[in-house]
C-alpha positions in Angstrom: -69.1 -61.9 -186.3 -70.5 -59.7 -184.0 -73.7 -57.6 -185.1 -75.6 -54.9 -183.3 -79.2 -53.8 -183.7 -81.3 -51.1 -182.1 -84.2 -53.6 -181.5 -84.5 -57.4 -181.6 -84.6 -58.8 -185.1 -87.7 -60.6 -186.0 -85.5 -63.6 -187.2 -84.3 -63.8 -183.4 -87.8 -63.7 -181.6 -88.7 -67.5 -182.4 -85.3 -68.6 -181.5 -85.3 -66.7 -178.0 -88.7 -68.1 -177.0 -87.5 -71.7 -177.8 -84.5 -71.5 -175.3 -84.9 -73.2 -171.9 -82.5 -71.0 -170.0 -81.2 -67.5 -170.1 -79.0 -65.3 -168.0 -79.5 -61.6 -166.4 -76.7 -59.5 -165.5 -77.2 -56.4 -163.3 -74.9 -54.2 -161.1 -75.1 -51.5 -158.5 -73.5 -48.1 -159.2 -71.0 -48.4 -156.4 -67.4 -49.4 -157.4 -67.2 -52.0 -154.7 -70.6 -53.5 -155.2 -71.3 -57.0 -156.2 -72.1 -57.6 -160.0 -74.7 -60.2 -160.1 -75.4 -62.8 -163.0 -78.6 -65.1 -162.4 -79.5 -68.0 -164.4 -83.5 -68.3 -165.1 -85.4 -71.1 -166.4 -89.0 -72.6 -166.5 -91.4 -73.3 -169.2 -93.1 -70.0 -170.5 -91.3 -67.5 -168.2 -89.9 -65.3 -171.0 -92.0 -63.2 -173.3 -91.3 -61.0 -176.1 -93.8 -58.0 -176.2 -92.3 -56.3 -179.4 -88.9 -55.6 -180.8 -88.1 -53.2 -178.1 -89.9 -54.7 -175.0 -89.6 -58.1 -173.2 -90.5 -59.4 -169.7 -90.0 -62.3 -167.6 -91.7 -63.9 -164.5 -89.2 -63.8 -161.7 -89.6 -66.5 -159.1 -88.5 -66.3 -155.4 -84.7 -66.8 -154.8 -82.4 -66.9 -152.0 -81.3 -63.1 -152.8 -82.8 -60.2 -154.5 -80.0 -58.8 -156.4 -81.6 -58.1 -159.7 -84.6 -56.4 -158.1 -82.3 -54.2 -155.9 -80.1 -53.0 -158.9 -83.1 -52.2 -161.2 -84.5 -50.1 -158.4 -81.1 -48.3 -158.1 -80.4 -47.6 -161.8 -82.3 -49.9 -164.0 -79.3 -51.3 -166.0 -79.7 -55.0 -167.1 -78.5 -57.4 -169.8 -80.2 -60.5 -170.7 -78.2 -63.3 -172.5 -79.3 -66.3 -174.6 -77.1 -68.9 -176.1 -77.8 -72.0 -178.2 -76.8 -75.4 -176.6 -78.1 -77.2 -179.9 -78.2 -76.4 -183.5 -76.2 -73.6 -185.1 -74.0 -71.8 -182.4 -75.5 -68.5 -181.4 -75.3 -65.8 -178.6 -77.7 -62.9 -178.2 -77.5 -60.1 -175.6 -80.3 -57.8 -174.9 -79.2 -54.6 -173.5 -81.8 -52.5 -171.7 -83.4 -50.8 -168.8 -85.3 -52.8 -166.4 -88.4 -52.0 -164.1 -89.7 -54.2 -161.3 -93.6 -54.7 -160.9 -94.0 -56.8 -157.5 -96.7 -59.3 -156.6 -99.5 -57.5 -155.0 -99.5 -54.5 -157.5 -102.0 -53.8 -160.3 -99.0 -53.7 -162.8 -98.1 -57.5 -161.7 -101.7 -58.5 -162.4 -101.7 -56.9 -165.7 -98.9 -59.1 -166.9 -99.7 -62.3 -165.0 -103.3 -63.3 -164.1 -103.6 -65.2 -161.0 -104.6 -68.4 -162.8 -101.3 -68.1 -164.7 -99.1 -67.2 -161.9 -96.4 -69.8 -161.0 -96.1 -70.8 -157.2 -93.5 -68.3 -155.6 -93.4 -65.7 -158.2 -92.4 -62.5 -156.5 -92.3 -59.9 -159.3 -92.3 -59.2 -163.1 -89.1 -57.8 -164.6 -89.9 -55.8 -167.8 -87.0 -54.8 -170.0 -87.1 -52.0 -172.5 -84.6 -52.9 -174.7 -82.3 -50.3 -176.6 -79.6 -52.4 -178.1 -79.2 -56.2 -179.3 -76.0 -57.9 -179.8 -75.3 -61.3 -181.5 -72.2 -63.3 -181.9 -71.2 -66.8 -182.9 -70.8 -68.9 -179.8 -68.4 -71.1 -181.3 -67.0 -71.9 -177.8 -70.3 -73.0 -176.2 -70.6 -76.7 -176.0 -73.6 -78.9 -176.9 -76.0 -79.9 -174.1 -79.1 -82.0 -174.4 -82.1 -80.5 -172.6 -83.8 -83.2 -170.2 -86.4 -81.3 -168.3 -87.3 -78.4 -166.2 -86.6 -78.8 -162.3 -89.8 -78.4 -160.3 -88.3 -78.3 -156.8 -88.4 -74.7 -156.5 -92.1 -74.7 -157.5 -93.1 -77.4 -155.0 -91.1 -75.5 -152.1 -92.9 -72.5 -152.9 -96.4 -74.3 -152.9 -95.8 -75.5 -149.5 -95.0 -72.0 -148.2 -97.8 -70.4 -149.9 -100.2 -72.9 -148.4 -99.0 -72.0 -144.9 -99.9 -68.3 -145.8 -103.2 -69.4 -147.1 -104.1 -71.4 -144.0 -103.1 -68.8 -141.4 -105.0 -66.0 -140.1 -101.7 -64.1 -139.5 -100.6 -61.9 -142.2 -97.2 -63.6 -142.3 -96.9 -67.1 -140.5 -93.5 -68.3 -139.7 -92.7 -70.8 -142.5 -94.6 -68.9 -145.0 -93.6 -67.3 -148.2 -94.2 -63.8 -146.9 -92.0 -64.6 -144.0 -89.2 -65.8 -146.3 -89.3 -62.5 -148.3 -89.1 -60.6 -145.0 -86.0 -62.7 -144.1 -84.1 -62.9 -147.3 -85.5 -60.5 -149.9 -85.9 -57.1 -148.4 -82.1 -56.0 -149.2 -79.4 -57.0 -151.6 -75.8 -58.1 -150.6 -75.0 -54.3 -150.7 -77.8 -53.3 -148.7 -80.0 -51.8 -151.4 -83.5 -52.1 -151.1 -85.3 -55.2 -152.4 -88.8 -56.2 -152.3 -91.0 -53.3 -151.0 -94.5 -54.3 -151.4 -94.9 -58.3 -152.0 -93.8 -59.1 -148.3 -96.5 -56.8 -146.8 -99.4 -57.3 -149.3 -102.6 -58.9 -148.1 -103.3 -60.2 -151.5 -104.1 -63.9 -151.4 -101.8 -66.5 -153.2 -103.7 -68.3 -156.0 -104.2 -71.9 -155.3 -105.3 -72.9 -158.7 -102.9 -75.7 -160.3 -101.1 -76.0 -157.0 -101.7 -79.8 -157.1 -100.1 -80.0 -160.6 -96.6 -79.3 -159.2 -94.9 -82.7 -158.1 -91.4 -83.1 -156.8 -88.9 -83.9 -159.6 -85.8 -86.3 -159.3 -84.0 -83.5 -157.5 -86.4 -83.3 -154.7 -85.2 -84.6 -151.3 -87.5 -87.7 -151.3 -86.7 -88.9 -154.9 -82.9 -88.3 -154.3 -83.0 -90.2 -150.8 -85.1 -93.2 -152.5 -82.5 -93.4 -155.4 -79.5 -93.4 -153.3 -80.7 -95.3 -150.1 -82.8 -97.7 -152.0 -79.7 -98.7 -154.2 -77.6 -99.0 -151.2 -80.3 -100.9 -149.3 -80.7 -103.5 -152.0 -76.9 -104.2 -151.6 -77.3 -104.3 -147.9 -80.3 -106.6 -148.0 -78.4 -109.0 -150.3 -75.4 -108.9 -148.1 -77.5 -109.7 -144.9 -79.3 -112.7 -146.7 -75.9 -114.0 -147.7 -74.4 -113.9 -144.2 -77.6 -115.4 -142.8 -77.5 -118.3 -145.4 -73.9 -118.8 -144.7 -74.4 -118.9 -140.9 -77.4 -121.4 -141.3 -75.2 -123.5 -143.8 -72.3 -123.5 -141.1 -74.6 -124.7 -138.3 -76.1 -127.5 -140.3 -72.7 -128.8 -141.5 
């Protein structure tokens, strides 16, 4: 049974904060524009300020649709659903505001020592309606772990920026923002400040981000390591047979 509220019910807050993944949906005003839905994850990324306001830490991505759409019209819906326990879906309808890395507003939400590598903005959502429904069709899934590949990728790029004297070295994070995050698919403005700010990237805790099982090195080790064992075994078998035939 669907229910609607003017703000986030207190009974929903703890459940929201326990979810490991959420989705955000935005759209341009153009009738032919691209509607965007983005999955978001990561430990401690989503925050409930009060029953009418939430915010999340937005990492760097290959696109910048959410930022661009919010700049144009502010409309956003955040969706959560249960993958374990009782079925539940919750949608937060609101108006979003973007605060980019390099601004005082960004720093007021995320102190330098708390920022995740690659974070490009804070998305603040003023909630005006909340909808909950059953979610009976959502399957069960077991949470394994958060991926760290995006964080380790960002650490490498931020390290290049920090080590270079130039404002935007080739291969650095600012260069990536300039290449991929300035405009949306429909040509709407994306990042306006972060690519050009001279604010340094925090280096604290960088060493804490290690490649996960999805990193290239681990994946190659897993795949080729298994195949290599088979190859070595086969080769030894061939050699042993050859030696035996010669001695026979």
